[in-house]
N, C-alpha and C positions, 0 to 999 in steps of 0.2 A: 448508473442506470434509472434512477428518479427522475434525471433532468432529460435521458431521451425517452423516459415514457411522457413527458410533457411535451416535447417533441410530437410526440408520435400523435398526441391530443391536437394538437396544432397542423395535424396533416402530412407531416414528414413519414417520410419509411426509413425506419430502422432496419440494419440489419445489424444481428449478434454474428461472430467469428467464433469458431468452437475452439479449445485449447487442449493440447495434448495431454499426455499425462503428468508433466510438469510445471501445467498453468500455463503457457507460454501459449500464442500464437505463430502459426507459420505464415512468412513474408508471401508465401505464392495464397493462400486460404483468403490473407485478405485483400489481394490484387485480385482474384478472382471475385470478390462481391462486390468491385468496383462496376459500378454502370455509368451510361451516359447524363444520368441527370445527379450522379453523387456528387455531394459538395464537402464533406467533411468526412474524415477518418479521426475518431479520439479514444485514446489507448493509455491505460496506466504505464509508465516507467516502471514502478515494482508495485506487485499487488497487495495491497494494504490485510490479506490476510496469512498469505503463505510465503509473501515474498519473492514471487518468480520475476523475474527480470526480463520485461519483454527486448524484441531485437530492434529499437528504436531507431538506429541509426538505419538497417537496411529499408525498414520502412517507409523513413523519411526520404532517403536516396529513391524509391520506388514511388511512392505518390509524388516527387516535387517532376517526374516524367508527365503528370497529370497538371494542364496548366489551371485547370475548373476549382482543382482538390485543397483542402486548406487542411492542414495537419496538426492538431490539439493533443501535447500530451500531460496527462496529470500526474507531476512531480513531488505529488507532497510526501511520499514514503520516501524517494531516493535522495532528494534535494538535502545534500550535506554528510550524506552516508555510500551513493552509488554514482559517481563520476559522469555528467552528461553534458554536452558541449552542444549548446542551442542552436549554434549556427551550423556545426558543421551536419548535425541530424536532420537540417532542414528544417526544423523544427516554425510552424508558424507563431503557433499558439502554447502557452506553458502558463501551468497556476501551481502557485506554493500555498501553503500554510504556516502562520507563526507559529501557533501551538505545540508543532509538530519539531519545533526548533530549538524551543523552550522560547518563544516568545508568547506576548501575549493573545489568549483566546481572542479570535470574531477579526483578526486581522490579515490580510493575504494578499499575495500577488496575482497579477494578469501577464505574464509576458506575450510584447507582440511586436512581432515584426513590422518594421517601419514602412514596409512596403503592402500590410493587408490593412483593411479596416473592418471595424465593428458597428453596429448597431449598439447603444448605451441600454443599461438596462432601465433607467429611468430619464426623464427630461426634465431640463433644469436651465442650468447658471452654465457659464463654459469653461467649469475649472475643471481640470486634468484635461485638459485639449474636448472638453465636451462628451466626451466618454463617461466620466463618472461627477454629475454634480451635486451640490451641498457643501457643506462646510468639512474639510480634510480632518481626521482624525489626525493631530500631526504627533501625540505620546504614542498614537497605534505606530504609525511610518519609521518614526524616529526609531523606536524599540524594535523592531523588527529588520530593518538594515542593520541595526548593531548585532542581532541573533542571526543574520546570514553572514554577514563578517566572520563570528565568533563559531560558528559552523565550518565552514570552509576551513578556518585556520586549523580547527579538528580535524578534520577530512585530509588535509596534507599531512598531520604530524601523527595522527593516533587511528588509523584507520587499521592498520597491520595491528594492530592490539582489538581493535575491535570484531576483526575477523578470526582474530584468535581465542576473544569468547565466545564468540558465535560457535564456533566449531568445539569446544570445550563442552558447552551447553547439550551441543547432537552428540559428542560422544557418551555424555551423562545418562540422555536422557534413553540413547539406545541399549545404557545398561539396566534398566529398570524392566522388568516383566511386565507383559501387556501394553506398553508404552510401543506406540507407531508413531514415526515422523510423516507426517504429511508435506513439508515444505521441500524442492528440490537442492541438492547441494549446490552450493556455491560454485563455478559463478553463476549458473545458472539461478540461483538463489541466492537473495540478500544476506548477509552475514548478520542483520541485526531482527530480522523476525523468523521465529522457529515454532511453524503450527504442529501439534501433534495431538494424538487422540487416543483415550483409553475405552474401548472398546467394554462397554455393558456398565459403563459409570456417568452418572448423569454429570455435566463439565461443573454446573452451577455449584454442585455438593463438592466435589473436589476444589472450585475457586473459593468456596468460602472457609473451607475446612484451612487451605495457606493463607487466607486472609485474617484467620486467627491468630495467624504467625506472623503478621506484617508483609506475608507476601503477596503480591497482588498481579497478577494475570487477566487475560481476559479469554468472553466467549467469540469468536466471529469478529468484526467490526463493531465501533461505537454505531456507524450509521444503519447497521442491519442487526444489530442485537435484539431489538422486538418484534422483528418477523422469523417465523417461522421456527423450528425445532431444529434444522440439520442447516450447515453450512452449504449454500450455493456450491461456492468457488472449488470446497472439496469436492462436490456431488458432481462439477463440470470437471475435474481431473481423470473422472472414471474410480470412484471409492465406495465402497457400498456405503450402505444407512447407515451402518453403526460407528463407521469411522468420521461419517459427516457427522452425526449427530453427538458426537463427543470430543468434538474439535475443542483445542485451547492454544490460544495465542502469545506466547511471549515475547514484549520486543524490549530490546535493548537499546542503550545509548553509550555517549562514549564513557558514561560515570560507571558503568556497573562493572564489577571488578569477579574475577575467578571465586573469589570465599565468598561472595554474594550466592552465583552459580551454585557453589556444593550446599550453602545453605536449602535453597530451593528444590536440590535435587535428595536431601537428606529427609524434606519435610513432603516431600510429593513420594518418594519410597516410603514413607508411611503411611502416607494418607492413601493409597493403592492399595497395602496391605490391611488396614483395618477398615476400609469401606470394602474389600472384598469378600473379606470374612465375613462382615454383618451383612451386607447384602447375599450371602453365599449360603 
């Protein structure tokens, strides 16, 4: 969103495609928004707030019919948890972040189709094929490559277990009174991101209460946590203000267990009961 606003300041026209109740765009809507002068389609593979999985391959195949178009995919939340074949999906550029796969913060990768060209953000020496001047962060590069290898191995071996833990969490949340799940069900929704709301309760208070028990969840995404009270993602899916204002997110990794989910559900139930009584 912020990059789109920056491009708009430079004179580019930006078109935002609406989503359905599951937070997904329709390929037909994306194609209808293409103009003669459209040069780029940029989309998240997995939404970072509610976990919606976009129809990347269908969009890529459609975009490939337009020679002037470039197709970029934000694969930060999906890499290592939701398989994505970059070549089969006709993706020109893809971005991945290290800290989402247990790598070091401040490191990332831009995948670029060899037939495509981009201008460097900074001018300077000829390192990295003149795409990224300056001395390379060798430690960051090596650690991210290692993290990528490890997470892809885990994906091959442990993805079914992660999906099971995610479903276990969803089932538990549904059993708690006043809790509403905002994330779409798999396979439309990712197994490792579960967004839910407790209308009438401030999410910050619930999160603080859980934090006292060393249970850590979040409101919205880190990118937008300082902006507005309500989640624009939840609102875009058609949920009312009470749902969007009280939205919270649980992010899972391959390390999480059902026992940890039981602990979360137990203390969340206690928090809901206590805070409802206090505020009532």
